PADREN-358452 format. One line per 2 residues: number of its first residue (from 1); for each residue x, y, z of C-alpha. Coordinates in Angstrom, 3 decimals. Last residue first. Layout:
<fimars>
NUM = X,Y,Z | ...
</fimars>
This chain:
<fimars>
510 = -17.004,20.108,0.842 | -15.538,23.320,1.490
508 = -12.108,25.041,1.645 | -12.659,28.659,1.505
506 = -14.993,28.673,4.002 | -12.726,27.067,6.261
504 = -13.647,23.376,7.449 | -13.731,22.063,11.236
502 = -10.539,20.790,11.880 | -8.862,17.323,13.097
500 = -11.875,15.151,11.904 | -13.660,12.508,14.595
498 = -12.976,8.979,15.718 | -10.954,10.851,19.136
496 = -7.374,10.057,18.905 | -4.739,7.244,20.607
494 = -5.708,3.932,18.394 | -2.827,3.441,17.114
492 = 0.621,6.170,18.214 | 1.826,9.393,16.717
490 = 5.219,8.590,15.994 | 6.041,10.631,13.077
488 = 4.805,14.185,12.299 | 3.774,16.196,9.437
486 = 5.598,14.029,7.269 | 8.956,15.984,4.872
484 = 9.110,17.617,1.374 | 5.757,19.129,1.429
482 = 4.899,20.858,-1.986 | 6.779,23.786,-4.248
480 = 8.132,20.879,-6.493 | 6.986,17.992,-5.527
478 = 7.499,15.409,-2.528 | 6.795,11.496,-3.130
476 = 10.462,10.301,-2.141 | 9.461,10.316,2.394
474 = 12.051,9.481,4.230 | 12.573,5.835,5.649
472 = 12.095,5.372,9.306 | 13.621,5.965,12.684
470 = 11.566,6.169,15.793 | 13.411,7.289,18.903
468 = 12.139,6.979,22.421 | 9.083,5.870,24.105
466 = 8.536,9.296,25.127 | 8.411,10.183,21.638
464 = 11.929,11.603,19.590 | 10.949,11.271,15.989
462 = 13.388,10.733,12.992 | 13.499,10.780,9.203
460 = 16.144,8.556,6.993 | 18.187,9.439,4.038
458 = 19.696,6.353,1.960 | 23.111,7.156,0.815
456 = 23.847,4.971,-2.284 | 26.601,2.634,-3.008
454 = 26.991,1.094,-6.554 | 24.528,0.062,-8.850
452 = 25.518,-3.576,-9.942 | 23.256,-5.513,-12.765
450 = 20.426,-7.616,-12.251 | 19.543,-10.708,-14.679
448 = 17.010,-9.781,-17.245 | 13.180,-10.996,-17.148
446 = 11.133,-9.208,-20.007 | 7.774,-7.500,-18.321
444 = 4.312,-9.830,-18.083 | 5.366,-11.035,-14.651
442 = 5.409,-7.336,-13.526 | 1.596,-6.890,-14.820
440 = 0.770,-10.014,-13.212 | 1.900,-9.004,-9.864
438 = 0.333,-5.723,-10.376 | -3.160,-7.861,-10.887
436 = -1.975,-10.165,-8.065 | -1.610,-7.437,-5.323
434 = -5.205,-5.619,-6.464 | -6.333,-1.972,-7.426
432 = -9.923,-0.281,-7.532 | -10.967,3.144,-7.566
430 = -14.516,4.191,-7.291 | -15.650,7.368,-8.449
428 = -17.943,10.326,-7.072 | -19.253,13.010,-9.440
426 = -19.237,16.756,-8.499 | -17.989,17.972,-11.891
424 = -14.581,19.784,-11.826 | -13.474,19.345,-8.053
422 = -14.694,15.334,-8.519 | -11.799,14.907,-11.836
420 = -9.345,16.264,-9.936 | -10.659,13.528,-7.079
418 = -10.517,10.710,-9.342 | -7.275,11.703,-10.330
416 = -5.516,11.709,-7.017 | -7.578,8.641,-5.838
414 = -5.655,6.780,-8.783 | -2.562,8.067,-7.733
412 = -2.876,6.974,-3.828 | -3.941,3.418,-5.557
410 = -0.879,3.784,-7.514 | 1.135,4.426,-4.430
408 = -0.279,1.782,-2.358 | -0.058,-1.161,-5.336
406 = 3.210,-0.568,-5.271 | 4.197,-0.663,-1.991
404 = 2.424,-4.064,-1.685 | 3.455,-5.253,-4.744
402 = 7.209,-4.404,-4.172 | 7.210,-5.977,-0.713
400 = 11.317,-6.037,-0.927 | 14.325,-7.880,-2.495
398 = 11.282,-10.101,-4.217 | 11.419,-13.353,-3.243
396 = 12.823,-16.909,-2.691 | 11.744,-20.351,-3.058
394 = 14.201,-22.822,-2.418 | 15.035,-25.426,-5.167
392 = 19.091,-25.743,-4.092 | 20.612,-22.832,-6.432
390 = 18.042,-20.067,-4.899 | 14.557,-19.545,-6.162
388 = 13.825,-16.027,-7.182 | 11.838,-17.039,-10.255
386 = 10.234,-19.565,-8.053 | 8.789,-16.743,-5.418
384 = 7.463,-14.907,-8.298 | 5.461,-17.526,-9.380
382 = 1.753,-16.184,-8.995 | 0.815,-17.769,-5.613
380 = 4.287,-17.454,-4.157 | 4.241,-13.869,-4.766
378 = 0.817,-13.388,-3.706 | 1.662,-14.919,-0.500
376 = 4.326,-12.456,0.297 | 2.497,-9.537,-0.695
374 = -0.630,-10.484,1.497 | -3.973,-12.599,1.074
372 = -7.067,-13.605,2.458 | -9.464,-15.431,-0.127
370 = -13.008,-14.125,-0.667 | -12.125,-13.117,-4.173
368 = -10.327,-16.479,-4.529 | -12.970,-17.753,-7.367
366 = -12.973,-15.133,-9.815 | -13.973,-11.219,-9.684
364 = -13.062,-7.611,-7.757 | -9.469,-8.693,-7.763
362 = -6.936,-11.285,-5.160 | -5.149,-9.392,-2.843
360 = -7.581,-5.979,-2.258 | -6.930,-2.347,-2.275
358 = -9.856,-0.611,-2.741 | -10.411,3.742,-3.031
356 = -13.855,5.061,-2.690 | -14.350,9.009,-3.724
354 = -17.657,10.241,-2.096 | -19.664,12.860,-4.827
352 = -22.762,11.213,-3.622 | -23.031,10.171,0.155
350 = -26.017,7.805,0.951 | -26.067,6.246,-2.301
348 = -22.510,6.520,-3.442 | -21.783,4.705,-0.147
346 = -24.409,1.889,-1.137 | -23.441,1.424,-4.355
344 = -19.543,1.150,-3.500 | -20.043,-1.418,-0.575
342 = -20.034,0.104,3.111 | -23.419,-0.956,4.398
340 = -22.294,-2.462,7.280 | -22.676,-6.539,5.618
338 = -20.744,-5.009,2.800 | -17.395,-4.768,5.048
336 = -16.096,-7.813,4.297 | -17.113,-7.952,0.284
334 = -14.158,-7.022,-1.097 | -11.289,-8.521,1.271
332 = -10.104,-5.873,3.507 | -7.838,-2.286,2.267
330 = -10.755,0.491,2.391 | -10.084,3.546,1.250
328 = -12.752,6.180,1.890 | -12.522,10.102,0.378
326 = -14.104,13.331,0.541 | -15.526,12.889,4.295
324 = -17.994,14.661,6.313 | -21.187,12.088,5.735
322 = -18.647,9.386,6.259 | -17.379,10.478,9.746
320 = -21.243,10.579,10.600 | -21.676,7.268,9.529
318 = -18.751,5.965,11.608 | -20.163,7.484,14.232
316 = -23.367,5.628,13.673 | -21.877,2.565,13.417
314 = -20.046,3.313,16.530 | -23.063,3.688,18.084
312 = -24.424,0.435,16.813 | -21.727,-1.963,17.882
310 = -20.414,-4.533,15.710 | -18.780,-1.750,13.852
308 = -16.743,-1.371,17.069 | -14.664,1.734,16.654
306 = -11.187,3.059,17.249 | -9.249,5.823,16.327
304 = -6.535,6.621,14.310 | -4.441,10.122,13.121
302 = -2.202,10.641,10.313 | 0.955,12.484,9.081
300 = 3.176,9.401,9.582 | 0.860,6.069,10.108
298 = 3.179,3.580,7.731 | 6.090,3.277,9.500
296 = 4.483,3.484,13.044 | 1.606,1.353,12.442
294 = 3.532,-1.637,11.107 | 5.589,-1.115,14.520
292 = 3.127,-1.721,16.633 | 1.647,-4.598,14.856
290 = -1.883,-4.487,14.966 | -4.725,-6.922,16.535
288 = -8.063,-6.593,15.457 | -10.503,-6.537,18.056
286 = -10.670,-2.784,18.739 | -11.542,-2.263,15.450
284 = -9.350,0.010,13.274 | -10.270,3.580,11.887
282 = -7.268,5.889,10.852 | -8.451,9.402,9.848
280 = -6.488,11.409,6.918 | -6.739,14.852,7.054
278 = -5.337,15.638,3.759 | -2.119,17.658,3.476
276 = -0.033,16.176,0.607 | 1.743,13.757,3.221
274 = -1.823,12.617,4.642 | -2.667,11.204,0.859
272 = 0.902,9.632,0.550 | 0.056,7.948,3.988
270 = -3.472,6.650,2.912 | -2.040,4.773,-0.079
268 = 0.937,3.366,2.319 | -1.657,2.358,4.407
266 = -3.727,0.612,2.238 | -0.535,-1.076,0.958
264 = 1.029,-2.205,4.076 | -1.173,-3.535,6.813
262 = -4.692,-2.220,7.372 | -6.799,-0.220,5.639
260 = -10.379,1.654,6.533 | -9.139,5.170,6.335
258 = -11.068,7.840,6.153 | -9.627,10.725,4.227
256 = -10.931,14.382,4.457 | -9.516,17.206,1.788
254 = -8.782,20.224,3.226 | -5.681,20.543,2.051
252 = -5.094,17.806,-0.520 | -2.936,19.282,-3.416
250 = -0.526,21.185,-0.364 | 1.835,24.084,-0.825
248 = -0.025,26.184,-3.644 | -3.374,26.111,-1.664
246 = -6.270,24.118,-2.183 | -9.741,24.659,-3.465
244 = -13.103,22.929,-2.780 | -16.055,21.156,-4.684
242 = -17.868,18.417,-2.499 | -21.549,20.392,-3.228
240 = -21.415,19.396,-6.394 | -21.589,15.856,-4.797
238 = -23.233,14.222,-8.164 | -26.446,12.126,-8.676
236 = -26.969,9.234,-10.615 | -24.099,7.152,-11.352
234 = -20.451,6.988,-9.974 | -17.494,6.873,-12.001
232 = -15.111,3.934,-12.704 | -11.414,3.986,-12.164
230 = -9.779,0.547,-12.367 | -6.419,0.056,-12.252
228 = -4.059,-2.629,-13.987 | -7.187,-3.198,-15.816
226 = -8.755,-6.298,-15.526 | -9.772,-8.799,-18.342
224 = -6.632,-10.979,-17.451 | -7.911,-10.919,-14.270
222 = -10.475,-13.684,-14.494 | -7.542,-15.972,-16.272
220 = -4.964,-15.420,-13.132 | -7.930,-16.544,-10.646
218 = -8.611,-19.452,-13.070 | -5.032,-20.623,-13.361
216 = -3.555,-21.261,-16.244 | -1.287,-18.124,-15.949
214 = -0.208,-19.230,-12.411 | 0.898,-22.638,-13.573
212 = 2.925,-20.679,-16.196 | 4.292,-18.273,-13.365
210 = 5.852,-21.775,-11.243 | 3.200,-21.772,-8.291
208 = 4.557,-21.996,-4.290 | 1.160,-23.114,-2.576
206 = -0.153,-20.190,-0.490 | -1.043,-20.895,3.164
204 = -3.035,-18.470,5.320 | -5.020,-19.786,8.086
202 = -8.522,-18.560,8.273 | -9.995,-22.419,7.993
200 = -11.535,-22.486,4.577 | -8.775,-20.566,2.776
198 = -6.199,-22.953,5.099 | -7.748,-26.380,3.536
196 = -7.510,-24.770,0.134 | -3.628,-24.069,0.316
194 = -3.194,-27.140,2.309 | -4.587,-29.611,-0.326
192 = -2.425,-27.745,-3.097 | 0.759,-28.050,-1.038
190 = 0.099,-31.614,-0.359 | 0.854,-33.026,3.252
188 = 3.871,-34.652,5.132 | 5.997,-32.126,4.866
186 = 3.752,-29.667,6.553 | 3.612,-31.256,9.653
184 = 7.419,-31.394,10.001 | 7.716,-27.595,9.191
182 = 5.286,-26.928,11.685 | 7.539,-28.825,14.277
180 = 10.498,-27.187,13.161 | 8.813,-23.956,13.161
178 = 7.926,-24.406,16.923 | 4.974,-25.869,18.595
176 = 3.930,-23.784,21.403 | 0.280,-23.102,20.916
174 = -0.589,-27.106,20.164 | -0.684,-28.230,16.694
172 = -3.613,-29.548,14.499 | -2.004,-28.716,11.402
170 = -5.506,-26.038,10.696 | -5.072,-25.045,14.635
168 = -1.426,-24.300,14.715 | -2.096,-21.833,10.983
166 = -5.141,-20.648,12.404 | -3.572,-19.452,15.468
164 = -0.904,-17.803,13.799 | -3.326,-15.885,11.493
162 = -5.112,-14.974,14.538 | -1.666,-13.744,15.910
160 = -1.049,-11.823,13.133 | 2.261,-12.100,11.442
158 = 1.677,-15.645,10.552 | 1.614,-15.809,6.539
156 = 2.828,-19.218,5.269 | 4.656,-19.937,1.293
154 = 4.298,-23.581,0.270 | 6.503,-25.990,-1.387
152 = 6.752,-28.982,-3.455 | 5.251,-32.230,-3.434
150 = 4.926,-33.593,0.673 | 5.378,-30.124,1.422
148 = 8.839,-27.917,1.951 | 8.196,-25.040,4.296
146 = 8.381,-21.040,2.908 | 8.161,-18.488,5.334
144 = 5.512,-17.300,8.424 | 6.244,-19.170,11.694
142 = 8.919,-17.581,13.165 | 6.908,-13.989,12.425
140 = 8.533,-11.951,9.961 | 9.415,-7.975,9.973
138 = 11.118,-8.409,13.352 | 11.993,-4.593,13.980
136 = 15.377,-3.381,13.852 | 16.573,-1.712,17.377
134 = 17.933,1.668,16.924 | 15.333,3.212,19.725
132 = 12.666,2.121,17.444 | 14.458,1.027,13.790
130 = 12.941,1.024,10.460 | 15.063,0.711,7.459
128 = 13.740,-2.878,6.870 | 10.176,-2.357,6.451
126 = 11.122,1.190,4.603 | 12.808,-0.574,1.998
124 = 10.181,0.544,-0.388 | 10.493,4.237,0.468
122 = 14.433,3.758,0.726 | 14.396,2.386,-3.051
120 = 12.582,5.210,-4.166 | 14.655,8.064,-2.203
118 = 17.974,6.063,-3.516 | 16.729,6.620,-7.137
116 = 16.011,10.649,-6.787 | 12.971,11.061,-9.238
114 = 12.545,14.237,-10.567 | 9.151,16.078,-11.490
112 = 8.095,18.480,-14.047 | 5.826,20.572,-13.448
110 = 2.522,20.526,-15.377 | 1.889,22.544,-18.003
108 = 3.222,20.177,-20.912 | 1.135,17.714,-20.227
106 = -1.900,20.528,-20.727 | -3.985,21.597,-17.935
104 = -7.692,21.494,-17.978 | -9.300,23.923,-15.260
102 = -6.183,25.580,-13.872 | -7.569,27.456,-10.715
100 = -5.810,26.108,-7.430 | -7.519,22.616,-7.664
98 = -7.050,21.931,-10.837 | -3.145,22.893,-10.820
96 = -2.734,21.243,-7.214 | -4.535,17.896,-8.705
94 = -2.117,17.628,-11.845 | 1.243,17.803,-9.496
92 = -0.299,15.201,-6.760 | -1.262,13.167,-9.995
90 = 2.242,13.393,-11.290 | 4.201,12.584,-7.915
88 = 1.960,9.746,-7.324 | 2.713,8.221,-11.192
86 = 6.051,8.793,-10.371 | 6.391,6.510,-7.618
84 = 4.315,3.924,-8.985 | 6.883,4.103,-12.231
82 = 9.980,4.285,-9.770 | 9.099,1.169,-8.113
80 = 8.344,-0.791,-11.104 | 11.189,0.373,-12.712
78 = 13.005,-1.236,-10.003 | 11.264,-4.430,-9.553
76 = 11.979,-5.190,-13.396 | 12.358,-9.318,-12.603
74 = 15.225,-10.899,-12.453 | 15.894,-8.761,-9.203
72 = 17.743,-6.265,-7.241 | 16.901,-3.005,-6.073
70 = 19.474,-0.031,-6.343 | 16.579,2.387,-8.455
68 = 18.763,2.974,-11.717 | 19.862,7.197,-12.229
66 = 18.211,10.466,-11.771 | 14.789,9.749,-13.399
64 = 12.791,12.495,-15.198 | 8.874,12.313,-15.235
62 = 7.223,15.018,-17.458 | 7.556,12.946,-20.435
60 = 5.389,10.135,-18.515 | 2.421,13.075,-18.925
58 = 2.568,12.458,-22.373 | 0.105,9.830,-22.093
56 = -2.873,12.421,-20.861 | -4.736,10.359,-18.341
54 = -8.072,7.869,-18.972 | -7.040,5.804,-15.813
52 = -5.863,2.803,-17.692 | -3.916,5.073,-20.000
50 = -1.819,6.540,-17.256 | -1.553,3.367,-14.986
48 = -0.379,1.639,-18.133 | 2.262,4.546,-19.268
46 = 3.688,4.307,-15.660 | 3.973,0.661,-15.818
44 = 5.359,1.025,-19.289 | 8.575,3.377,-18.213
42 = 9.552,6.327,-17.695 | 12.531,8.655,-19.374
40 = 15.656,8.543,-18.022 | 18.078,11.284,-16.305
38 = 21.297,9.757,-16.544 | 22.109,5.794,-15.502
36 = 21.084,3.280,-17.835 | 17.289,2.577,-17.923
34 = 16.693,-0.348,-20.245 | 15.875,-3.131,-17.256
32 = 17.985,-1.027,-14.689 | 18.216,-3.732,-11.581
30 = 19.859,-2.310,-9.273 | 22.228,-3.618,-6.231
28 = 22.302,-2.265,-3.053 | 25.211,-1.138,-1.057
26 = 24.013,0.879,2.471 | 25.037,4.487,3.232
24 = 22.319,5.860,6.058 | 21.773,9.778,5.900
22 = 21.901,11.409,9.286 | 18.514,11.796,10.574
20 = 15.780,14.269,10.017 | 14.384,16.086,13.100
18 = 10.300,15.675,13.645 | 8.301,16.905,16.229
16 = 7.363,15.510,19.907 | 5.019,12.611,19.274
14 = 1.978,12.108,21.238 | 0.459,9.480,23.812
12 = 4.115,7.308,23.489 | 3.301,4.124,22.634
10 = 1.377,1.367,25.083 | -1.727,2.085,22.328
8 = 0.563,-0.006,19.931 | -0.406,-3.244,21.508
6 = 2.833,-5.466,22.495 | 4.323,-7.604,20.266
4 = 7.393,-5.202,19.474 | 8.025,-4.333,23.261
2 = 11.105,-1.832,23.171 | 13.902,-1.850,23.892
</fimars>
């Protein structure tokens, strides 16, 4: 059995070719939210994305969903999932047209994209479908979850060792304290006090709020003025030398993406870019622990290297990578990388024409801008957890980590929208999205009771590695005439050199 807590560097040094697994049948329930069975037009989340990214609103008519997505919730999470993946597929199709010579395509010229509900559900359930030698991944650590406080409930996140240590330290518990001991310590504390103290100490705790309480919170008030997704063109000089072309198969062939993300949302975005042909290189610090299974679940088609940005030669190496990059994607708190000269202003000054994609938990302004956050934490803070409470009042959760996955797919779509514009004028862009803003958009929609969708066959993809078989969800973002599977699965975390995979050809220039 694989050691899921070990460093991913213990995984095989090279994945062998991909083979598709047999479809797996699971019984799921769908919340239809107005979209019945049959070929249905897309919904409000896609319309909002197209509006915020200044794309043609008629593009939503180029998408068809074959039936209800089997994700059950009082909230329209199934619609959010379908619309987010639709945005990715649309922007890939549109970018391919432009990079192959159609300068300003009409919406009617964009090939129609179809969504299979079982693939959409499988993509969002990827952590639940993941298997290593047939064994499921331990998605949640013992100290991650809901705990009753003296005046309500809190949600903790302790999946990473340093966050678990910070939680124990905050509660003044030793390293062997069990979840029961943690529950007892939390039960004597106020939820809001714990939330604030955790933010100051590096632990991750959120009070469980009601939707109305969250709407009145200063952070939620700040985000009311923020778009669903933000695309901002850089000022100053353009990077006209960054124009390039693609082949008719892979929309992002020849595009280099520097991936500075972790966990789920950012890695899903860069995995999507890799799927469409981009050369994606993920960079991590050797001092930051990674969950081996989580990298395998989101690292398909990417390479991965380690650099210590506290060490000047490694900073110089990163700068050289940036010099040759087309896109950089970050998934850290907005200001945490600024000390390394990685703010959008500094990056665009040094590298005109660069497209910057950023995903954060709480957005780009407001009192919580520097707070750590994860999908489960945002669900708790925003009221989603309370909406999913069971009959005893214990909070619950969405059936999938939909904030993470949706932010990832929408960020990939926004980056491809920016790349299309850059192909035409050479200017760089900054694309921003946050988990909390996705939650806010979800909560703004009407609630309704879930309905049964029946059984679906969920397709998985397998890769044989010297450490055994890795099984993950099949991709849901393929487009007509484009890639339909990952280039590889099972490549280990941190095993590559910090360099681009291939020299650029004469036909694909920066």
